[in-house]
N, C-alpha and C positions, 0 to 999 in steps of 0.2 A: 526705197528713201524714205527717209524719217519727215514728216511734216512739222510745222512748228508747234502744233498741238503736242503732237505724239514726243516733239522733243521735251515739253514740259512735263509729259507723262514719264517719260524715259528716266529723267533725270528723279523724281519720285520714287520709280521702281528701283532705281539704283540705290536709293538712300535705305530704301526698306530692304533690298538684300545684304546689305552691308550690316544693316543691324542684325540681321538673322544670324550673320557669320560671328558677329560679336557676342551675342547673347547665347551663341553655341546651341539654337533650338529652332524648329520651325516658327514660322509666322504665317499669316494670312495676308496673300496680298489680293486685294479686291479693287475691281474696275467697275465704274458705272456709266452709263450714259443715256440721255433721252432719246427715245426713237418715234418713229411714228405707230399708232396704234396698233397693238395685235390682239386678235380674239383670244381671250385667257384660257378657253377650253380647248381652243384648237392647240394652243402652246403645250398645255398639259398632255393631250394624245399625242401630238408630236414627239412628246419626249420620251414614250413609251419602247422604243426600238432600242435607244441607247441606256434608258435609266429605269427600265421596269422594276419595280419593287422599290424606287428610291424618289419616290415623287409627293408632293404636297399641294394642296388647293386651300385656299381660305376666300371668303367672301364674305365681307360686313354687310349686314343687313341696313345700317342705318346711314351707310356713306358708298360713295363709289370704290372702295378700295377693295382690290383683289389682289391676292399675292400668290404667284404660283412657283414652285422650286422645283429643279430636276437635281439630282444626284445628291451625294451628302460627302462632302469634301471635308466637314471635320464632325466627330459625336461626341456629345457630352451625355453621361450617364451616371445616375446615382443606383446604387446597388437595392435589390428587394430587402425590404423591411428596413429600409434607412429612412428612420423617423426626421432625420436631419435634411432630408432630399432637397427642401428648397433652398437651405443654405449652400448646400454642395454645389448644386446648379448655378446658383447666383455666383459663388465665389470662383468657380471654373468660367463664368461668362465674363467676370471683372479681369481677370488673369489674360484670358485671351484677347479682349479688346485692347490692353497694353501691347498687347504682341500682334496688332495687326494694323496695317496700312491700305488706307481707302483712297484710291485715286478716282478723280471723277471728272467730266465736265461742269461748269457753272452753274448749269440749271439743276444739278442735283446735290448740291451743297446740303440744303436744309430741308429735305423732303424726307418724311415719315416712311419707313418700311422700305428704304433704298439704301444698297450697301451691305456690310456685314449684318446679317438677320440669324436671330435662333428661331428654331420653328421646334414643335413637340409638345408634349405634355407627361403628366403625372399620372400614377394610379390613383384610384377612389381611396384605398385603403392600404398602406405598406405591409400592415399586418394580416391581411388576409392571405388565406392560404391560395396559391395561384392554380388556377387550374390549367391544363395543358395548352388549350387553345389562346391563351395570354401570354405564352412562353417569350414571344419577341417584344412585349410590351413591358418594359421593368417600371419599377417605383418614379423613377424620373428618365426619360430620354429626350434628347434634343439634338437637332443637327445644324449646320450651317450648309445649304446647299451650294452645288457647283456654279449652278444658273439659275436666276431668278428673274422672273417678271413681277414687275411692280404696276398696279394700273390704280390712280387715284383722281381727283379733280385737279390736280397739278399736270397729268399727263401719263404717259407710258414711260417705264424706264426697266433697261435690261442691267443686272450686275453680274458679274462673272468672278467667283471666287478661287482662288487657287492657294493650297497649303505648301510651302516651299520651305527648305532648309536653307536657302540662299548659295547653293552650290552652282546653279544654273547661271548663264548671261543674262543681265537684266533685259537686254533688248528683247532674247529668246523669249524669256518669261513676260515680257510685257506682249508680244505680239501673239502668244497663247491665248492670253485674255481678251484680247481684241478679236482674234480669231473666233472665241467661243461666242462672243456677242455678236459678231456679225453672221455666224452660221446659223442664227436661232430664225429660221424661216417660219412663216405661218404654213400649216397644213390643214386640209380640210378635215372636219371633225366627223365621227363615225355616226351615220343615220341607221345603223341596224336597229331593226325593232326590239321591242323589250323581250328578254328571253321568257319563255314559258315557264310557269309555276308547275312545279309538280305536287309539293305537299306542304303542309304547314303543321309543324308538331308543336304544341301547347308543352313547355317543360314544366313538370313538377305544379301541377295547378291545385291539385288537393292541398300540398304542403304549403304553398304561398298562401292558400285561405286560412288554414289553420294559423301560419304565422300572423296574417291579420287579427285573428281573434285572440291570440296570444297577447298581442300589441295592445289591443282596446283594453284588455284586462289588466295589464300593468299599467297603463296609463290613468286608468280609473283607480287604481291602488295610489295614484300620484307618485309613482317613482320616476315615470315621464312624462312630458308636456306633449312631445310629439315624435313619432319615430316613421321614418320613409322607407317603404318596403318596394322592391322591385322585382319585376318578374322577366322572363326570356322567352322567345319564341323561335324556334329553327325553321327556316324557309329553303326548301330545296327546289333547283331549277333544273331543266334539262340542260342545259349547257351553261359555260360559265360565265358570270354576271360580268357585263361589259360596263368598267367605272365610268367611263366618261358619259356613258347614256344616263346613268344613275345622277351624277352630277347636275346635268343638263336638265333633268327633269325636277329635281330641287330647286336648282333656279328660277324655273319657270313656276313651280307650284307653292313654295315656300319663301315667297317674296319677303316675308317679315323676319325670317329665320337668318342666323348665320350658316354657311354649309363649311365644313371642316372635313378635311381629307389627309390622311397619313397612310403613305403605304411602308410596310414590313415585309419586304419578302413576298411571299403569295398570299400575304393577308393585307387588309386594308380596313382602318378603321374611319369609319365616316358618321357625322351628325349634322342634323339640321335643327340646331337650338335656338332657342328665341332669347335664352338667358346668357346675359352678359356678368361674369363674375367681376371683372375690373378691366377698366381701360385707363391708360395713362397717356396724356399729351401733355408733354413739358411736365409742369408741375401740377396740373389740372388731373385728377382723377373722380371716376363714376362708376357707379354698381347700377344694378337691375334688382329689384327686389321681385321676384315671380313667384305666386305659390298661391294656390287655391284656382280650381278651374271648372269650366262648364264646358258643353257642347257648342258649336256653332248652330244658328238656326238656320233653317231651308229658306225663310223670306227675311227681308228685311225687318220686317216688324217682329217676326219670332226672335231674330237675332238680337235685336234691342231688348225684346222681354228678357230673354235668357240673359242677357248681361245686367239687368236690372235685378234679377235674383240672384246674380252672384254677388253683387255689390252688397246687398242685404243678407246675404246668409250668414248666418253665426257661425257656424262650423269653418267656413273658408275664409270668413275676416280674422277668426280667432288664429288660423293656419298661418295665413299672411302676416300677420302682426308679429308673429315669434320671430319670422325671418327679418322682417324689418328692424326690429329691436336689435336683434345681432349683429346686423352689418352697418347699422347707425353706430351701436359700439365701437365695432372695430373701425370706424372712419374716425370718431371721436380721438381714437387714442393715438392714431397716426396721421391726422389731419387737421387744418384749421379752415374755417370758414364752412363746416359742413352745412348743407341745407337739403331738406326733404320738405316733400307735400304733406299736409296734414292727413290727407286720405288718400286711399289706393284709385287708381283709373282702372282701365280695361286695356291689355294688350292682346289683340287678335292675330291669330295665325289661320291658315286655311281650315284648320279641323277643330280647333278648340281655342277658346279665351281664356285668358288668366287676369287674375288682379294684379296690378302691377304699380309699385313705386320706386321712382329714380332716387338716387343720392348720389351728391357730389360733393367734393369738397378739394383742399389744395394740401397736397402732400407734406408733411415736413421735411426738412434738408436729411435728416439722418435716416429715414426710410425710405425702403425701394419698392418697386413693383411686387419682387418675390417676399417680402414682408407682409405686404397687404393679402397676397394670395395664401401665404402661411395662416395669417389671421382669419380670413373670411371662409377657407375651406375644411371641413364641407359646411356651408349652409344648412339652416334648418330645413331648407327646403328640398334638399337632397339626402341628409342626414339624420337629423333631428335632434330633441333639445331634453335633456341636456347633453352635450356633444358626445363625449366620451362615453358615457353609458348609452347614448343611442348606437354609437358606433360598435359597441360590444353586442348590443342585442342585434344588429343586422350581421354581424361576424357569424354569430353562433347558430341564427336562426332562419336568415334567409335563406332559400333553396336556390342560390345561385352564386357565381362568381362575377364580381363586378368587373374587375380588371379596370379598364380607363372609361367605363360607363360613369357618368354624373360626375367625372373629376375634371380638373383644371387644364385645358388644351388652349394652345395660342403661340404667340410670337411676342419677340421683344429685340428692338433694334440696338445699334451701337450708341444712339443717344438716350436710351433707353426709354423710348415711347414703346408703347405695346398694349396688347390686349388679350385678355384670357375669357372664354366662355366655359360654361358649365356643358360639359359634353352629354346633352339630354336627346331623346329623340334619334338615338344614335344605332349603329350596328358594326359587325364584325363580320367582314365579306372574306371568304377564301373561296377560290374557284367557283363552284355552282352551289354554294350554300351561304346563307346569311343567318347570324345570329343575331336578333332584334331585341332591344330591351325596353321597357317602360316601367315606371313607378308612381307612386303615389303617397302623399302624406296622411297618416294614420293618427286619430285624434280619438278621445274616449267614446266618441258617438259616432264612429265609423262603421260603416255597413261593408261585410266582405264581398257582398254581390254587386254593390255601387261602385266599390273601389277598382274592382276587375272590370266594367266595365269603363272606368274612367281610363285604365291602362289600355284597353283595347282601342279608345278614342287617341292616344297617343301613340300607338303603334302605327295609325294609319299613314303619317307622312313617308314613313321610309318604306312601309309595304307598299304604298302608292307607286313611289320612284322605282321599286325595284319590281313593279308590274303584278304584286300581289292582291290588289283589289282595285 
């Protein structure tokens, strides 16, 4: 028997399915409700049986927001080498929103990241020749999950999404959505110990050091202001890596970083990044300029001393200012009321501290979140300056394929709230192997040995979570 509340939902579902019949193509029927709190990692782990290879996990370092998705109800993709990939995904999302119906209880109506939500990312450079291990990660790939948990300061919410052509009965379609939400039971999370590390292979170290020397020579000739070069290591373990354990460790150890995971079949791209590219809340937007790094101290006194050294270091301050100037210019071109502090502060993670400058503004009516992503990526913190010349240098000289490393990854909801991070401190996991990435900014007085040491520090968060150190 249909309750009074369900009767209202049934009417809305009927209208949506009738619309699907009239337009003669599928639409998204989405239902959200507030629930008692569910452990997000348990929700992720519990979804493995039915949705293995089709899950995502998002944890925001600066708020209580966690978003966990299971299944891929709808997939949006931009083909490789698509230089217009940001516009392609944006246009597909706009059309999709017009053909979706979000049914919800009253508590869900104005909550960000509840209801239809797009999750995914872009590659760092669509012109880069793709390595085989990145085959499942295209120039732009996003999806709407079948089932999603949102936890925020407003509470816990479940959303079920169903892609329908309107051929089924409205009550039947609604009951399937309600059943999906009701069956999302909490499960105990794995307590399995970390998988034992067998080996770590440094990939192309000599070639990377030579690339740093080549970059410094070009910068001294005034051909570039800065070039960011990344390298990779390949860690191999005795058994297949348990993804939920890696996430749990990152959440515990990297409390000031975003934790991002997306599965593509047997592969999982994972990041514990400190760096926000862009956040949009209504018309308010914000970005974080993070560039210039030094290690953490073993004592509070040493840590403070290292922080002071970083704040006064000419090389790091110059590297940081290049990033600030570029992001500020992008905001001025797309926003009003742009604000930034005159001097950088410090942003500290467990293993490393960075120079940090936040920038905020009010986005123009004609600009979108994807417009700002397009303007900002890649920032000089991960690419270089001038941008296009630095990208060409990286493409030709850097001895690795970046794939989604240092690229924009994140989410956007049906009200165009969203957030994208720069996928740093990241790795590509497949069965018992993890390919891990780290980079650093090269300027004219960069020393290859010191830059190599900096990448070693940046590799620690993921190696620690994987049990490698």
